[in-house]
Backbone as ProteinMPNN parsed JSONL, in Angstrom:
{"seq_chain_A": "XXXXXXXXXXXXXXXXXXXXXXXXXXXXXXXXXXXXXXXXXXXXXXXXXXXXXXXXXXXXXXXXXXXXXX", "coords_chain_A": {"N_chain_A": [[1.699, 9.661, 22.255], [1.341, 9.14, 18.892], [1.102, 6.6, 16.681], [2.435, 6.871, 13.546], [2.535, 5.113, 11.369], [0.517, 2.894, 11.771], [-1.484, 4.544, 11.725], [-1.677, 5.358, 9.13], [-1.992, 2.771, 7.908], [-4.685, 2.415, 8.951], [-6.133, 4.244, 7.542], [-5.626, 3.466, 4.729], [-5.392, 1.052, 4.188], [-7.233, -2.138, 3.453], [-8.855, -4.92, 4.28], [-9.267, -7.607, 1.865], [-12.901, -8.113, 0.823], [-13.552, -10.145, -0.778], [-11.473, -12.068, -0.807], [-10.383, -12.941, 2.117], [-7.942, -12.4, 4.668], [-4.686, -11.522, 5.814], [-2.704, -11.363, 3.677], [-3.754, -11.018, 1.241], [-4.71, -8.085, 1.436], [-5.41, -4.89, 0.355], [-4.959, -1.779, -1.199], [-7.246, 0.97, -0.245], [-7.788, 3.224, -1.767], [-7.147, 2.542, -4.506], [-7.607, -0.232, -4.698], [-5.465, -1.75, -5.355], [-3.6, -4.87, -4.616], [-1.84, -5.087, -1.785], [0.367, -6.495, -1.888], [1.074, -6.629, -4.646], [1.446, -3.97, -5.166], [3.721, -3.453, -3.559], [5.652, -5.363, -4.756], [5.665, -4.227, -7.346], [7.031, -1.438, -6.511], [9.29, -2.507, -5.676], [10.746, -4.16, -7.847], [10.076, -2.828, -10.47], [10.307, -0.142, -10.204], [12.657, 0.131, -8.692], [12.435, 0.663, -5.87], [11.774, 3.377, -5.786], [9.707, 5.336, -4.405], [8.193, 7.588, -4.87], [7.904, 7.63, -7.631], [6.641, 5.023, -8.074], [4.003, 5.438, -6.511], [3.354, 7.72, -8.046], [2.916, 6.188, -10.652], [0.745, 4.594, -9.868], [-1.135, 6.219, -9.193], [-1.814, 6.949, -6.523], [-1.775, 8.247, -3.362], [1.508, 9.413, -1.755], [1.034, 8.811, 1.277], [-0.585, 6.368, 0.936], [1.089, 5.069, -0.289], [3.398, 4.827, 1.546], [1.728, 3.352, 3.426], [1.358, 1.1, 2.642], [3.961, 0.109, 2.554], [4.561, -0.041, 5.077], [2.513, -1.907, 6.176], [2.923, -4.261, 4.618]], "CA_chain_A": [[2.558, 9.463, 21.113], [0.802, 8.672, 17.601], [2.203, 5.533, 15.652], [2.058, 7.176, 12.31], [2.481, 3.922, 10.226], [-0.648, 2.364, 12.071], [-2.486, 5.441, 11.323], [-1.778, 5.115, 7.604], [-2.393, 1.459, 7.724], [-6.18, 2.162, 9.455], [-6.574, 4.927, 6.777], [-5.237, 3.442, 3.679], [-5.313, -0.276, 3.628], [-8.152, -2.676, 3.98], [-9.079, -6.213, 3.741], [-10.337, -7.803, 0.635], [-13.684, -9.106, 1.038], [-13.551, -11.365, -1.638], [-10.248, -12.748, -0.32], [-9.967, -12.484, 3.212], [-6.73, -12.214, 5.032], [-3.66, -10.279, 5.282], [-2.031, -11.695, 2.412], [-4.821, -9.91, 0.066], [-4.951, -6.843, 1.953], [-5.403, -3.936, -0.577], [-5.227, -0.264, -0.82], [-8.305, 1.686, -0.368], [-7.646, 4.192, -2.687], [-7.063, 1.856, -5.593], [-8.058, -1.345, -4.747], [-4.497, -2.931, -5.716], [-3.525, -5.358, -3.257], [-0.443, -4.242, -1.254], [1.695, -7.115, -2.386], [1.385, -6.336, -6.01], [2.237, -2.563, -5.138], [5.214, -3.542, -3.339], [6.162, -5.879, -5.991], [6.085, -3.136, -8.517], [8.081, -0.579, -5.951], [10.889, -3.32, -5.503], [11.124, -4.943, -9.105], [9.944, -2.307, -11.425], [11.084, 0.996, -10.059], [13.888, 0.242, -7.721], [12.195, 1.472, -4.527], [11.534, 4.787, -6.022], [8.372, 5.351, -3.99], [7.376, 8.566, -5.921], [7.427, 7.171, -8.877], [5.544, 3.981, -7.784], [2.864, 6.159, -6.123], [2.533, 8.264, -9.267], [2.275, 5.219, -11.783], [-0.405, 3.963, -9.249], [-1.883, 7.148, -9.128], [-2.231, 6.895, -5.32], [-0.953, 9.193, -2.162], [2.204, 9.252, -0.904], [0.949, 8.412, 2.576], [-1.072, 5.435, 0.795], [2.335, 4.126, -0.407], [3.789, 4.402, 3.09], [0.714, 2.486, 4.482], [1.525, -0.305, 1.932], [5.218, -0.461, 3.05], [4.142, -0.419, 6.692], [1.659, -3.027, 6.338], [3.987, -5.31, 4.119]], "C_chain_A": [[1.874, 8.814, 19.868], [1.773, 7.725, 16.712], [1.625, 5.905, 14.392], [2.13, 6.282, 11.377], [1.066, 3.442, 10.632], [-1.751, 3.255, 11.753], [-2.664, 5.224, 9.877], [-2.141, 4.17, 7.435], [-3.969, 1.679, 7.994], [-6.663, 2.925, 7.985], [-6.651, 4.499, 5.394], [-5.395, 1.832, 3.0], [-6.641, -1.27, 4.456], [-8.347, -4.269, 3.581], [-9.889, -6.466, 2.53], [-11.345, -8.786, 0.904], [-13.863, -10.258, 0.554], [-12.393, -12.462, -1.142], [-9.757, -12.669, 0.83], [-8.611, -13.328, 3.674], [-5.837, -11.378, 4.773], [-3.013, -10.416, 4.168], [-2.78, -11.164, 1.15], [-5.283, -8.746, 0.642], [-5.11, -5.943, 0.824], [-5.58, -2.369, -0.268], [-6.627, 0.15, -1.218], [-8.523, 2.3, -1.344], [-7.712, 3.62, -4.296], [-7.682, 0.344, -5.726], [-7.007, -2.229, -5.049], [-4.058, -3.599, -4.313], [-2.232, -5.156, -3.2], [0.625, -5.046, -1.69], [2.104, -6.795, -3.607], [2.197, -4.626, -6.008], [3.935, -2.538, -4.722], [6.136, -4.383, -4.322], [6.583, -5.071, -7.002], [7.115, -2.204, -7.949], [9.345, -1.317, -6.205], [11.375, -3.549, -7.129], [11.196, -3.574, -10.26], [10.461, -0.455, -11.438], [12.264, 1.27, -9.021], [13.763, 0.863, -6.61], [12.018, 2.636, -4.801], [9.736, 5.129, -5.645], [7.444, 6.414, -4.778], [7.087, 8.09, -7.189], [6.478, 5.947, -8.812], [3.929, 4.615, -7.326], [2.326, 7.059, -7.419], [2.237, 7.559, -10.56], [0.958, 4.559, -11.38], [-1.47, 5.026, -8.88], [-2.646, 7.099, -7.527], [-1.378, 7.981, -4.467], [0.09, 8.483, -1.906], [1.92, 8.357, 0.249], [0.263, 6.912, 2.036], [-0.015, 4.535, 0.407], [3.36, 3.654, 0.803], [3.032, 3.377, 3.817], [0.864, 1.306, 3.852], [2.899, -0.758, 2.287], [5.193, -0.867, 4.394], [3.511, -1.437, 6.779], [2.736, -4.531, 5.776], [5.135, -5.84, 4.901]], "O_chain_A": [[1.933, 7.59, 19.983], [2.858, 8.011, 16.205], [0.536, 5.452, 14.04], [1.707, 6.702, 10.3], [0.268, 3.596, 9.707], [-2.872, 2.801, 11.525], [-3.774, 4.919, 9.441], [-2.975, 4.254, 6.534], [-4.662, 1.067, 7.181], [-7.486, 2.331, 7.288], [-7.563, 4.972, 4.715], [-5.483, 1.495, 1.82], [-6.949, -1.191, 5.645], [-7.915, -4.681, 2.505], [-10.881, -5.831, 2.175], [-11.091, -9.963, 1.159], [-14.238, -11.257, 1.167], [-12.626, -13.67, -1.177], [-8.58, -12.308, 0.847], [-8.256, -14.441, 3.288], [-5.882, -10.578, 3.839], [-2.719, -9.359, 3.61], [-2.167, -10.945, 0.106], [-6.401, -8.383, 0.277], [-4.741, -6.659, -0.107], [-6.192, -1.874, 0.678], [-7.149, -0.202, -2.277], [-9.54, 2.001, -1.97], [-8.292, 4.261, -5.172], [-8.156, -0.107, -6.769], [-7.285, -3.428, -5.078], [-4.126, -3.065, -3.206], [-1.492, -5.046, -4.178], [1.729, -4.541, -1.895], [3.304, -6.648, -3.838], [3.181, -4.252, -6.645], [4.914, -1.976, -5.213], [7.277, -4.013, -4.595], [7.702, -5.152, -7.509], [8.107, -2.018, -8.654], [10.296, -0.85, -6.831], [12.428, -3.031, -7.499], [12.254, -3.332, -10.841], [10.836, 0.228, -12.39], [12.677, 2.366, -8.644], [14.671, 1.574, -6.18], [12.113, 3.282, -3.757], [8.804, 5.143, -6.449], [6.307, 6.208, -5.203], [5.979, 8.21, -7.71], [5.509, 5.954, -9.572], [2.882, 4.209, -7.831], [1.143, 7.11, -7.754], [1.524, 8.05, -11.435], [0.178, 4.065, -12.194], [-2.533, 4.724, -8.338], [-3.865, 7.201, -7.394], [-0.37, 8.496, -4.951], [0.042, 7.258, -1.787], [2.453, 7.248, 0.296], [0.6, 6.035, 2.832], [-0.097, 3.339, 0.688], [3.917, 2.57, 0.976], [3.534, 2.644, 4.669], [0.492, 0.325, 4.496], [3.083, -1.974, 2.342], [5.726, -1.895, 4.812], [3.964, -2.164, 7.663], [3.115, -5.495, 6.441], [5.9, -6.661, 4.396]]}, "name": "protein", "num_of_chains": 1, "seq": "XXXXXXXXXXXXXXXXXXXXXXXXXXXXXXXXXXXXXXXXXXXXXXXXXXXXXXXXXXXXXXXXXXXXXX"}
């Protein structure tokens, strides 16, 4: 059985070489810090993943990866 969230994380999240550590992980597609995307998702669009991914111009899968990582 494949653990889909871990596959998404591996494909879409990377460590920031300038700021190592899990707190500064970023989305490969956009370079956006995972915490910043999650903050936007929660506060600006009230959890609307489709809106947040559209606003950040990232794939839905990348958004799911950010949620799983966070």
